[in-house]
Each structure stands twice: as C-alpha cells, then as structure tokens.
DSSP file (Angstrom, degrees, kcal/mol; ACC not computed):
  #  RESIDUE AA STRUCTURE BP1 BP2  ACC     N-H-->O    O-->H-N    N-H-->O    O-->H-N    TCO  KAPPA ALPHA  PHI   PSI    X-CA   Y-CA   Z-CA
    1    1 A M     >>       0   0    0      0, 0.0     5,-2.2     0, 0.0     4,-0.7   0.000 360.0 360.0 360.0 -41.2   89.6   34.4   79.6
    2    2 A K  T >45 +     0   0    0      1,-0.2     3,-0.5     3,-0.2     5,-0.0   0.893 360.0  56.4 -66.6 -39.2   87.7   35.0   76.4
    3    3 A R  T 345S+     0   0    0      1,-0.2    -1,-0.2     2,-0.1     0, 0.0   0.888 117.2  33.6 -61.0 -41.0   90.8   36.2   74.5
    4    4 A F  T 345S-     0   0    0      2,-0.1    -1,-0.2    -3,-0.0    -2,-0.2   0.414 109.2-120.7 -96.1   0.9   92.8   33.0   75.3
    5    5 A R  T <<5 +     0   0    0     -4,-0.7     2,-0.4    -3,-0.5    -3,-0.2   0.859  57.1 155.1  60.9  39.7   89.7   30.8   75.1
    6    6 A F      < -     0   0    0     -5,-2.2    -1,-0.2     1,-0.1     3,-0.1  -0.784  27.2-176.7 -93.4 140.4   90.1   29.5   78.7
    7    7 A N  S    S+     0   0    0     -2,-0.4    38,-2.7     1,-0.3     2,-0.4   0.677  74.5  30.1-104.7 -27.1   87.0   28.2   80.5
    8    8 A V  E     -A   44   0A   0     36,-0.2     2,-0.4    -7,-0.1    -1,-0.3  -0.999  63.7-174.1-136.1 132.4   88.7   27.5   83.9
    9    9 A I  E     -A   43   0A   0     34,-2.6    34,-3.0    -2,-0.4     2,-0.3  -0.994  17.5-140.9-127.8 127.3   91.7   29.3   85.5
   10   10 A G  E     -A   42   0A   0     -2,-0.4     2,-0.4    32,-0.2    32,-0.2  -0.680  18.6-159.7 -84.4 139.1   93.3   28.2   88.7
   11   11 A I  E     -A   41   0A   0     30,-2.8    30,-2.6    -2,-0.3     3,-0.3  -0.970   4.3-161.9-124.0 132.9   94.4   31.0   91.0
   12   12 A S  E    S+A   40   0A   0     -2,-0.4    28,-0.2    28,-0.2    49,-0.1  -0.732  70.7  29.0-106.7 162.9   97.0   30.8   93.8
   13   13 A E        +     0   0    0     26,-1.4    -1,-0.2    -2,-0.3    27,-0.2   0.917  63.2 159.0  56.1  49.4   97.5   33.2   96.7
   14   14 A V        -     0   0    0     25,-0.7    25,-0.2    -3,-0.3     3,-0.1   0.898  27.3-162.3 -66.4 -40.5   93.8   34.2   96.8
   15   15 A R        +     0   0    0     23,-1.9     2,-0.4     1,-0.2    24,-0.2   0.746  37.9 135.3  63.1  29.1   94.3   35.4  100.5
   16   16 A W        -     0   0    0     22,-0.1    -1,-0.2     2,-0.1     2,-0.2  -0.848  56.6-114.1-103.0 145.4   90.6   35.5  101.3
   17   17 A R  S    S-     0   0    0     -2,-0.4    16,-0.2    14,-0.1    15,-0.1  -0.490  71.8  -4.4 -79.2 146.6   89.4   34.0  104.6
   18   18 A G  S    S-     0   0    0     14,-2.1    13,-2.5    -2,-0.2     2,-0.3  -0.239  88.3 -69.5  77.3-161.4   87.2   30.9  104.7
   19   19 A K  E     +B   30   0A   0     11,-0.2     2,-0.3    14,-0.1    11,-0.2  -0.962  68.3  92.4-133.4 148.0   85.7   28.9  101.9
   20   20 A G  E     -B   29   0A   0      9,-2.1     9,-2.7    -2,-0.3     2,-0.3  -0.997  53.8 -90.9 164.5-164.0   83.0   29.8   99.5
   21   21 A E  E     -B   28   0A   0     -2,-0.3     7,-0.2     7,-0.2     2,-0.1  -0.988  36.1-100.9-144.9 153.0   81.9   31.2   96.1
   22   22 A I    >   -     0   0    0      5,-2.5     3,-2.5    -2,-0.3     5,-0.1  -0.448  45.5-107.3 -69.4 147.7   80.9   34.5   94.7
   23   23 A S  T 3  S+     0   0    0      1,-0.3    -1,-0.1     2,-0.1    -2,-0.0   0.800 120.0  50.9 -52.6 -36.5   77.1   34.8   94.3
   24   24 A G  T 3  S-     0   0    0      1,-0.1    -1,-0.3     3,-0.0    -2,-0.0   0.650 110.7-122.2 -75.4 -13.8   77.2   34.5   90.5
   25   25 A G  S <  S+     0   0    0     -3,-2.5    -2,-0.1     2,-0.2     3,-0.1   0.578  77.4 122.7  84.4  10.7   79.4   31.4   90.8
   26   26 A D  S    S+     0   0    0      1,-0.2    18,-3.1    17,-0.1     2,-0.4   0.829  73.8  34.0 -73.6 -31.0   82.2   32.8   88.8
   27   27 A L  E     - C   0  43A   0     16,-0.2    -5,-2.5    -5,-0.1     2,-0.4  -0.988  60.9-176.7-131.2 129.3   84.8   32.4   91.5
   28   28 A I  E     +BC  21  42A   0     14,-2.0    14,-2.5    -2,-0.4     2,-0.3  -0.953  16.6 178.8-118.8 146.1   85.2   29.7   94.1
   29   29 A W  E     -BC  20  41A   0     -9,-2.7    -9,-2.1    -2,-0.4     2,-0.3  -0.954  24.6-158.9-146.0 161.9   87.9   29.8   96.8
   30   30 A S  E     +BC  19  40A   0     10,-2.5    10,-2.5    -2,-0.3   -11,-0.2  -0.961  30.0 152.4-142.3 122.4   89.4   28.1   99.8
   31   31 A G        -     0   0    0    -13,-2.5   -14,-0.1    -2,-0.3     7,-0.1  -0.759  48.4 -60.1-138.9-176.7   91.6   30.0  102.3
   32   32 A E        -     0   0    0      5,-1.0   -14,-2.1     3,-0.2    -1,-0.1  -0.371  39.3-138.3 -65.6 148.2   92.8   30.1  105.9
   33   33 A D  S    S+     0   0    0    -16,-0.2    -1,-0.1     1,-0.1   -16,-0.1   0.817  95.4  25.2 -78.4 -31.0   90.0   30.6  108.4
   34   34 A S  S    S+     0   0    0      1,-0.1     2,-0.3   -17,-0.1    -1,-0.1   0.758 119.0  39.7-108.7 -28.7   91.8   33.1  110.6
   35   35 A T  S    S-     0   0    0      2,-0.1     2,-0.8   -19,-0.1    -3,-0.2  -0.791  75.0-116.1-123.8 164.6   94.4   34.9  108.6
   36   36 A H  S    S+     0   0    0     -2,-0.3     2,-0.3   -19,-0.1   -19,-0.1  -0.348  75.4 118.9 -92.2  52.0   94.7   36.4  105.1
   37   37 A N        -     0   0    0     -2,-0.8    -5,-1.0   -21,-0.1    -2,-0.1  -0.845  65.7 -10.5-116.9 154.7   97.5   34.0  104.1
   38   38 A R        +     0   0    0     -2,-0.3   -23,-1.9    -7,-0.1   -22,-0.1  -0.087  66.4 158.7  58.3-156.4   97.6   31.3  101.4
   39   39 A G        -     0   0    0     21,-0.9   -26,-1.4   -25,-0.2   -25,-0.7  -0.074  26.9-140.3 115.8 145.6   94.5   30.4   99.5
   40   40 A A  E     +AC  12  30A   0    -10,-2.5   -10,-2.5   -28,-0.2     2,-0.3  -0.963  21.0 177.1-134.8 152.0   93.5   28.8   96.2
   41   41 A G  E     -AC  11  29A   0    -30,-2.6   -30,-2.8    -2,-0.3     2,-0.4  -0.937  22.2-139.9-149.8 171.0   90.7   29.6   93.8
   42   42 A M  E     -AC  10  28A   0    -14,-2.5   -14,-2.0    -2,-0.3     2,-0.5  -0.968  10.9-157.9-141.0 120.8   89.1   28.8   90.6
   43   43 A L  E     -AC   9  27A   0    -34,-3.0   -34,-2.6    -2,-0.4     2,-0.4  -0.862  17.8-165.4 -99.5 128.8   87.8   31.4   88.1
   44   44 A R  E     -A    8   0A   0    -18,-3.1   -36,-0.2    -2,-0.5   -37,-0.1  -0.899  15.1-130.4-121.4 144.7   85.2   30.0   85.7
   45   45 A S     >  -     0   0    0    -38,-2.7     4,-2.0    -2,-0.4     5,-0.1  -0.298  38.4-100.4 -77.3 171.2   83.7   31.3   82.5
   46   46 A A  H  > S+     0   0    0      1,-0.2     4,-0.9     2,-0.2    -1,-0.1   0.863 125.0  53.2 -61.8 -35.1   79.9   31.4   81.9
   47   47 A R  H  4 S+     0   0    0      1,-0.2     4,-0.4     2,-0.2     3,-0.4   0.919 111.9  42.9 -66.5 -44.2   80.2   28.2   79.9
   48   48 A A  H >> S+     0   0    0    -41,-0.2     3,-0.7     1,-0.2     4,-0.6   0.768 102.7  68.8 -74.0 -25.7   82.1   26.3   82.6
   49   49 A K  H >< S+     0   0    0     -4,-2.0     3,-0.5     1,-0.2    -1,-0.2   0.859 100.1  48.3 -61.2 -35.6   79.8   27.6   85.3
   50   50 A H  T 3< S+     0   0    0     -4,-0.9    -1,-0.2    -3,-0.4    -2,-0.2   0.633 108.3  54.2 -81.6 -14.2   76.9   25.5   83.9
   51   51 A T  T <4 S+     0   0    0     -3,-0.7    17,-2.6    -4,-0.4     2,-0.3   0.486  78.3 117.2 -97.3  -3.7   79.0   22.3   83.7
   52   52 A L  E <<  -D   67   0B   0     -4,-0.6    15,-0.2    -3,-0.5     3,-0.1  -0.492  37.1-179.3 -69.2 125.5   80.2   22.3   87.3
   53   53 A I  E     -     0   0B   0     13,-3.4     2,-0.3     1,-0.4    14,-0.2   0.861  62.3 -48.1 -87.5 -45.7   78.9   19.3   89.2
   54   54 A G  E     -D   66   0B   0     12,-1.2    12,-2.9     2,-0.0    -1,-0.4  -0.968  47.6-135.7-177.3 168.2   80.5   20.2   92.6
   55   55 A Y  E     -D   65   0B   0     -2,-0.3    10,-0.3    10,-0.2     8,-0.0  -0.965   4.0-153.8-140.1 157.9   83.6   21.4   94.3
   56   56 A N  E     -D   64   0B   0      8,-2.8     8,-2.2    -2,-0.3     2,-1.3  -0.918   8.3-152.6-135.6 105.8   85.5   20.4   97.5
   57   57 A P  E     +D   63   0B   0      0, 0.0     6,-0.2     0, 0.0     3,-0.1  -0.657  21.9 176.0 -77.7  96.5   87.7   23.0   99.3
   58   58 A I        -     0   0    0     -2,-1.3     2,-0.3     4,-0.7     5,-0.2   0.938  58.1 -27.5 -71.6 -50.0   90.1   20.5  100.9
   59   59 A S  S    S-     0   0    0      3,-2.0     3,-0.2    -3,-0.2   -19,-0.2  -0.836  76.5 -78.2-150.7-173.2   92.5   23.0  102.5
   60   60 A S  S    S+     0   0    0     -2,-0.3   -21,-0.9     1,-0.2   -30,-0.2   0.640 130.9  37.3 -71.6 -11.9   93.8   26.5  102.1
   61   61 A R  S    S+     0   0    0      1,-0.2     2,-0.4   -23,-0.1    -1,-0.2   0.530 113.9  55.4-113.5 -10.1   96.1   25.2   99.3
   62   62 A V        +     0   0    0     -3,-0.2    -3,-2.0   -22,-0.1    -4,-0.7  -0.987  49.4 166.3-133.2 131.6   94.0   22.6   97.6
   63   63 A I  E     -D   57   0B   0     -2,-0.4     2,-0.3    -6,-0.2   -22,-0.1  -0.991  15.3-160.9-139.3 134.4   90.5   22.8   96.0
   64   64 A T  E     -D   56   0B   0     -8,-2.2    -8,-2.8    -2,-0.3     2,-0.3  -0.862   5.9-172.1-115.2 151.8   89.0   20.2   93.7
   65   65 A A  E     -D   55   0B   0     10,-0.5     2,-0.5    -2,-0.3   -10,-0.2  -0.989  13.3-145.6-140.5 149.1   86.1   20.6   91.2
   66   66 A R  E     -D   54   0B   0    -12,-2.9   -13,-3.4    -2,-0.3   -12,-1.2  -0.970  18.2-171.3-120.0 128.3   84.2   18.1   89.1
   67   67 A F  E     -DE  52  74B   0      7,-3.4     7,-3.0    -2,-0.5     2,-0.7  -0.884  22.1-132.6-119.6 148.3   82.9   19.1   85.7
   68   68 A H  E     - E   0  73B   0    -17,-2.6     5,-0.2    -2,-0.3     2,-0.1  -0.896  31.9-175.1 -98.7 113.4   80.5   17.3   83.3
   69   69 A T        -     0   0    0      3,-2.6     0, 0.0    -2,-0.7     0, 0.0  -0.368  42.5 -91.3 -98.3-177.8   82.1   17.4   79.8
   70   70 A A  S    S+     0   0    0      1,-0.2     3,-0.1    -2,-0.1    -1,-0.0   0.828 121.9  19.1 -64.6 -32.5   80.6   16.2   76.5
   71   71 A T  S    S-     0   0    0      1,-0.3     2,-0.3     0, 0.0    -1,-0.2   0.682 129.4  -4.0-114.3 -23.0   82.0   12.7   76.8
   72   72 A F  S    S-     0   0    0     -5,-0.0    -3,-2.6     2,-0.0     2,-0.4  -0.946  72.6 -87.9-158.9 175.1   83.0   12.1   80.5
   73   73 A K  E     -E   68   0B   0     -2,-0.3     2,-0.4    -5,-0.2    -5,-0.2  -0.818  40.7-156.4 -97.0 137.7   83.2   13.7   83.9
   74   74 A L  E      E   67   0B   0     -7,-3.0    -7,-3.4    -2,-0.4    -2,-0.0  -0.939 360.0 360.0-121.9 133.0   86.4   15.5   84.8
   75   75 A T              0   0    0     -2,-0.4   -10,-0.5    -9,-0.2    -1,-0.1   0.338 360.0 360.0-112.9 360.0   88.0   16.2   88.2
C-alpha cells in the first residue's frame, strides 16, 4: 500500500465467515454466515483508519464505508 500510495484497497473473495473487523481496524470484511464462500473486504492504511466514520456490511458481496476527507465526507 505504501509503495503505490494507496490508503484504501477493496478486496474480493475474502472467504471469511460472518462480518467484522480485525482488532487493529486495518481490515473490515463481510462474508457468508455459514460457508467460506464469497466475501468482500476493505484494507485500510493507518492514515485511512483514523478518517473512517463508519461501515455497513450489507451482504457477503457488498460493504460500504464512510470516510471524512479534508473537504467533504465520502462513501
């Protein structure tokens, strides 16, 4: 992420069950409740981690996040 100067990276095929985030807040995901199929995730840099307002794991294929930028709020 640092090499390419990305702050947020979307990930498909996470294949983790349920919904949640890693304790440090670097990764949030949304997957199937019963099987290790499908799944979406979002990997965030330390800079983007502090700008996160909230996230909504809609389904195993869709996750939305809202960030506070310098000039406006971004979804």
